[in-house]
C-alpha positions in Angstrom: 209.2 193.0 98.5 209.0 194.5 95.0 212.2 195.2 93.1 212.1 198.0 90.6 213.4 197.2 87.1 215.8 200.1 87.2 217.4 198.8 90.4 217.6 195.2 89.2 219.2 196.4 85.9 221.8 198.5 87.7 222.6 195.6 90.1 222.8 193.1 87.3 225.0 195.4 85.2 227.4 196.0 88.0 227.4 192.4 89.0 228.5 191.4 85.5 230.8 194.3 84.8 232.8 194.9 88.0 234.6 191.5 88.1 235.7 192.0 84.5 237.8 195.0 85.5 239.8 192.6 87.7 240.1 190.3 84.7 241.5 193.0 82.5 243.9 194.4 85.1 245.1 191.0 86.5 244.4 188.4 83.8 246.7 185.7 85.2 245.1 185.7 88.7 241.6 186.1 87.2 242.2 183.1 84.8 243.5 181.0 87.7 240.5 181.8 89.9 238.0 181.1 87.0 239.6 177.8 86.2 239.3 176.7 89.8 235.6 177.6 90.1 233.9 174.5 88.7 235.4 172.2 91.3 235.5 174.6 94.2 233.7 173.1 97.1 233.4 176.4 99.1 231.8 178.2 96.2 229.6 175.1 95.5 228.4 175.0 99.1 227.7 178.7 99.2 225.9 178.8 95.8 223.9 175.6 96.6 222.8 176.9 100.0 221.9 180.2 98.5 219.9 178.5 95.8 218.2 176.2 98.3 217.2 179.0 100.6 216.0 181.1 97.7 214.0 178.3 96.2 212.4 177.2 99.5 211.5 180.9 100.2 209.9 181.2 96.7 208.0 178.0 97.2 206.8 179.0 100.7 205.3 182.2 99.2 203.3 180.2 96.6 199.8 179.0 97.3 199.8 175.4 96.3 196.2 174.3 96.9 196.7 170.8 95.5 199.7 170.2 97.9 198.7 172.4 100.9 198.6 169.4 103.2 202.1 168.4 102.1 203.7 171.8 101.8 205.8 171.5 105.0 207.0 168.0 103.9 207.9 169.4 100.5 209.8 172.3 101.9 211.7 170.0 104.3 212.4 167.6 101.4 213.9 170.4 99.2 216.0 171.6 102.1 217.2 168.0 102.5 218.0 167.8 98.8 220.0 171.0 98.9 222.0 170.0 102.0 222.4 166.5 100.7 223.9 167.8 97.5 226.4 169.8 99.5 227.5 166.6 101.3 227.1 163.8 98.7 227.5 165.5 95.3 230.6 167.6 95.7 231.9 167.0 92.2 231.1 170.1 90.1 229.0 171.4 93.0 229.9 175.0 92.2 228.5 174.5 88.7 225.3 172.9 89.9 224.8 175.6 92.6 225.5 178.3 90.0 222.9 176.6 87.7 220.2 176.8 90.5 221.0 180.4 91.1 220.9 181.3 87.4 217.4 179.7 87.1 216.2 181.6 90.2 217.7 184.9 89.0 216.1 184.4 85.6 212.7 184.1 87.3 213.3 187.5 89.1 214.4 189.1 85.8 211.3 187.9 83.9 208.9 188.7 86.7 210.4 192.2 87.3 210.4 193.0 83.6 207.0 191.6 82.6 204.9 194.6 83.8 207.2 197.0 81.9 206.9 195.3 78.5 204.2 197.7 77.4 206.2 200.8 78.5 209.6 200.2 76.8 210.9 197.6 74.4 214.3 197.7 76.1 212.8 195.2 78.6 213.3 192.6 75.9 217.1 192.8 76.6 216.5 191.7 80.2 213.9 189.2 79.2 216.1 187.6 76.5 219.1 187.5 78.9 216.9 185.8 81.4 216.0 183.0 78.9 219.6 182.6 78.0 220.3 182.1 81.8 217.5 179.5 81.9 219.1 177.6 79.0 222.5 177.9 80.6 221.2 176.7 83.9 219.5 173.7 82.4 222.6 172.9 80.3 225.0 173.2 83.1 222.8 171.1 85.4 222.8 168.3 82.9 226.4 168.5 81.9 228.4 170.5 84.4 231.8 169.7 82.8 230.8 171.9 79.9 231.2 175.0 82.0 234.7 173.8 83.0 235.5 173.3 79.4 234.1 176.7 78.4 236.0 178.4 81.1 239.2 176.7 80.1 238.7 177.8 76.5 237.9 181.4 77.6 241.0 181.6 79.7 243.4 179.7 77.4 245.4 182.8 76.6 245.6 186.4 77.8 244.2 187.9 74.6 241.1 185.7 74.7 240.6 186.5 78.3 240.9 190.2 77.9 238.5 190.2 74.9 235.9 188.2 76.9 236.3 190.5 79.9 236.0 193.5 77.7 232.8 192.2 76.1 231.2 191.3 79.4 232.2 194.7 80.9 230.6 196.5 77.9 227.5 194.4 78.3 227.4 195.0 82.1 227.7 198.8 81.5 225.0 198.7 78.9 222.6 196.9 81.3 223.5 199.4 84.1 223.0 202.4 81.7 219.5 200.9 80.8 218.7 201.0 84.5 219.8 204.6 84.8 218.0 205.8 81.7 215.3 203.7 79.9 214.1 201.9 83.1 214.2 204.9 85.4 210.7 206.0 84.6 209.2 202.5 84.4 206.7 201.8 87.1 
């Protein structure tokens, strides 16, 4: 399955932008939901299971000659780690699950954009964003409370929340427009 850069860009742009509309229209409800996220067990389980399945699927597609004899054991072990985290590491599970998904999403962004680098320099926007996601994923894995603190800061008052939502909405629209324009002709 090959994802076109234009499709990925539109999906990413809408994925970032659409929730921001809710934040602008209903800042109180949005802020409350955002503040609950880091310690949300349902979100944590969903994101950790998504990350586990996605990672195991990626790994199953790789040819690992050095570990071919142990591939099934490795896959089972990673499934066990993902499920075990859902059961035994529920503190900040949502942040940890989000970190895994961010790292996997960054891989898709880099892999999808790499072939188009010679066709348009706008790909660097997606590539740079992907590396920001990698740094964020690593940082939130190591210190998940920092996302809680960052979200508390970003939702401390309605003006700050609306400015943040407006900036993320503009960025999401920019990414979606790249998908509709600059990346449309990219092969």
